[in-house]
N, C-alpha and C positions, 0 to 999 in steps of 0.2 A: 274374697269375692264369691258370689253365688255360683258363677259358672265353674268354679273349681271346688265347690263344697259338695260333699256327697255323704249320704247316709247309707251305711253298709250293714246288712243283716249279718251280725257276728254271732256265731255259735262257738262251741268248744272244738269244732272240727278243723281239719287242715285246709279245706277248700276256702272257707270264708276268711281264714287267717292269711292265706297267701293272696287272696283277692285284695285284702286290705294292704298288704305289703307292696303289691304291684301298684295300687292306686297312689300310695305315698311316694313311690318312686317316680310316678308320673306328675307329681306336683299337686295332687289333690289334698284338700283338707278333709280328712276322713273322720266321721262320727259313727261309732259303733252303736247298733241297736240290738239288744238281746230280747227276743220275743219269748216270754216265759209262759210255758203251758202247764206249770205246776208239777213237773216230774224231775226237777233238779237239772243240773248242767250249767247253772249260772256262774259257778266259780271257775269252770274251765274257760268260759267266755271272758271273765275278768282277767284270768291269767294271760290270755292271748292279747287282750287290750293293753294290759300293763307292759308286756314285752314290746308291743308295737308302738307304745307311747301315744295312744289315742283315747279320747273320752268314750265311755260306755254308758248308755242309758238302758235301763231295764223296764220293759212294759209288759204287763200281763195281757195275754190274748185268750185266756181260758174261756171267757164267756162267748167271744166271737167264734172260737174253734168249736165249741159245743153246738152253737146254733147253726153254723154254716157248713160244718164238716162232720163232726161226730154223729149228731142226730141223723142227718141224711145218709151217712155211711151205714148206720145200723138199719135204717128204714130200707135202704137198697138191698142189703143182704136178706132181710126178712121178707122181701118181695121177690126173691130168687135172682137178683142181679149181682154182679161182681163189680163193685165200685172202685174208683181210683181217687182216694182222698187227697193225695198230694196235688193233683191237677186242680181240684176244687179249691184247696187251701190257697194255692198261689194266686188265684183270681179273686177269691172272696175275702181272704184274711191277710196273708203274708205281705203281698205287694201293696194293698191299701194301707196297712199299718206303716210300712216303710215310707210311702209317699206322704201320708199324713204327718209323720214326724219330720220329714224333710221340709214340708211347708211351715211347720212350727218354728224351725230354726233357720229358715231362709236359704235352704239348699235347693239347687236345681236338679240334683241327681240322686238316684238310689242305685245300689249295687248289691249283688249277691255272688256267691261262689258257684253258680250254675255253669255247666259247660254248654254254652250256646253263644250266639253272636247277634249283634244288631247291625243291620245294613241300612242303606238309603234306597227307597223305591223310586220308580220312574216319576212318581208324583212329588218327590221330595220328602215324603214322610218315612217313618221308620218301618223296617220289615224285620221279621224274625228269621234267623238263619241257623242251620245246624251247627253245632260245635265241631271243630276240626279234631275230633277225638273219638276213640271207641266209647268214651264216656258221655257222648252227646246226650243232652237232657232236653232237647227242644220239644220232645213229645209232651213232657210234663208242663211245659210253658205255653202250650198252644191255646190255652183258654184266656190268656192275657189279652187285653184290648190294645189297639194301636195307640190310644192315648197313653196307656200305661207304658208301652214300649218307648214312647218319646222321652221318658224320664230315666230310662234304665241303662246301666252299664254292666257288662259281663266281662270282667277282666281275665277270666280263665278260658274264654271261648276259643282261643287260637291254638292252644297247646294240649298235650296229653297229660293224663293224671301223673305219670311218672315224673314229668317236669315239675309239677306242683309239689310233689314229695321232695324232690331235690332242692327246690327253693326254700321249702320249710326247714329242711335240715341245715342249709347254708345260713339261713337267718336265725337258727337256733330257736325256732318257735316251739312253744310247749306242745302244740298239736302235731308236731312232725311225725311222731310214731303212733299217733292215735289211729286205730283201725277205722275204716269207713263204716258208716251205719247204713244197713240195707233195710232197716225196719221202718214201719209207719211210726212217726214220732210219738203218737199218743198210745201206741201199743208196743212198749219197749221190749217185751219178750217175744214179739212177733207171732203170738197166738191169738189171732183175731177172733176165733170161735169162742175161746174162753172169755175174751173181753166182751163179746156179745152176750154170752151166758150170764156174766156178772151184771150186765145192765138189766137183764130180765126180758121176758117175753119171747124167748127163742123157741122154735118149734121142737116138739118131742120127736123121738125116733119114729120112723115111718118105713114105707116099703120102697125097696129098689124094684122097678118093674121094667119089662121090655116094652117095645113100641105097641104091642097088642094088649098091654095091661097085665101080663102074667107076672106073678111075684117071683123075684129072683133072690131076695134076701132082705135084710133090715138095715137101714141107714141110721146114723147117729143124730140126725136132724139136718135138714137140707142146707142149712147155713154152713155146713162143713165142706161143701162141694162147689165146684165151678165147672162150666162147660169145657169139655175136652179132657178133664182129669181122668187118669187111669190108675194112679197109685192110691193106696189106702182105702180101697173099696171093700175089701174083705169078702168078695163074692167069687166063688170058684167057677171056672168056665173052661171050655176047650180052647178058647182063644182069648186075646186081650179084650177087656171090656172098658168102655169109655163112658163118661157122663155125657149124654146127648141133650138132655132137657131137664129143667127143674120146674116142678109143678107145685107152687106154694099152696094153691087152693085145695089140693088133695093130699098134700104132704108126701108127694112121690118124687123120686129121682129116677129118671129114665136112663137105662144103660143100653148100649149096643156094641157091636164089634167094629164100629166106625161108620155105619150107615147113618146118614143125616148130619154128619159132622161138617161136611163141606158145603159151601154155598157160592154161587156165582153172583148173587145179588145180596148186598148188605144194606140195611135200612138205618138211617141215622136221623136225629133231630137236634134242636138247639144249636144250629150252626153258629160257630164263632169265626167270622171271616176276617182274615188279616191281609188279603191281597189288595193291591192298589185299585183294582177295578172290581165292581160288583160281580158276583157269580150269577149270571143270567141265562147262560146256555151251557150245554154239556162241555166238559173240559177234561183233557187227558192229564192224568197226574200219576204219581206214585203214592201209595197209601200204606201207613202202618196201622194195624188193627190191634196192637198191644204194645206195651213198653219193651221193645226189643229193637235190634238194628235191622230187622227184616223189613224191606219195602217191596211192594208188588205193584205192577202196572194196573191201572184201572181208569174208568171214565166216571166222573161224578156228574150227577144229573140233579139240578135244583128243582124242587117241587113246590117251593113257596112255604111260607110260615116257618122257616128255619129247618125244613126237612130236606134231606139230600139222600138220594139213592146212589149206591156205589156199585157199578157193574165191573166185576173183577175180570181181568183177562184170563186168569187161571183161578180155579176154585179156591177159596180161602178156607183154611182149616179153623173150625171152631170160633167163628165170630161170636163174641160173648156180650150179651146185654149188660150195659153198665160200663163197658170199656170205651175208650176213645178211638175213633178213626181219625187219623191226622193226615192231611193232604200236603204233598210236597211237589215242587217242580225244581229240579236241581237241588240246591241247598236251601231254597226258600220254603218256609212254612206258610202255606196259603190259608190254612184254617183247620178246623176240627169240628166233629159232631159226635154226640153220644150214640153208641150202637144201641138199637132198641129191638 
């Protein structure tokens, strides 16, 4: 029956394998879907599927990934921003591919191994909730739409990663001892600057400058740096230096001793609202300005046209253009906007 039929994004990792194992235990008919980006890994997914006794379909998403994720990722870095490709991919590539295949085979549900939860809002529709774990991944899922959420199951959302590992070992899953991947999937060596250089068009070395334009040293190309960075600068100083600004048009990276790094007001655009009621007046929330567990109190102020200003109760350190600001009330994810 369609109400117990689910398409699971199955990789070679432990999270998706245990997600499948839990769904099978709950009586679901699980169909694995391996999304191939052309860098290997299919056999590990097949090993997991074979052990679990579920069918596996392989679909290439290389073209979609290049169009919607890789090319914009490169363009963002070359414009001085620091992008988050996983959040873009979830909305534009991964979940659409899962939902499309589910429709093909008559399944009502899709699932992944993310650490997040789906709840029911006061309007009866789905809401996105933080996972009950230090591994909470709701930040990266905050660009999904409510319509997407209405089809989604997150089997791992209620428990910690340690429990996932224990279940994998108990089930003798091939992925039980496989280490977690912390890398961007299309940059397997985690060297994004080298990946950008290989694509071509990256900026040449330029000047490190202070706020007044005085030259402090030479940088390797501004795509090697992000706002707030202090390591790997190679500039001597009487105190710690931090990247405060990136100026693509002049090929300069501005350094300071911390001045200008903190802000009470953070500007965002492209609001993706997941709350049950429209955001029409200022609202008290907690906000994450990067992929971490830190949340800070703030007031979000809608400006229209998808723009939202965030008034921080305490100054935020290094709000970085290209990162996400994600808005929470309690465990609920209300929405997100791109920092500009």
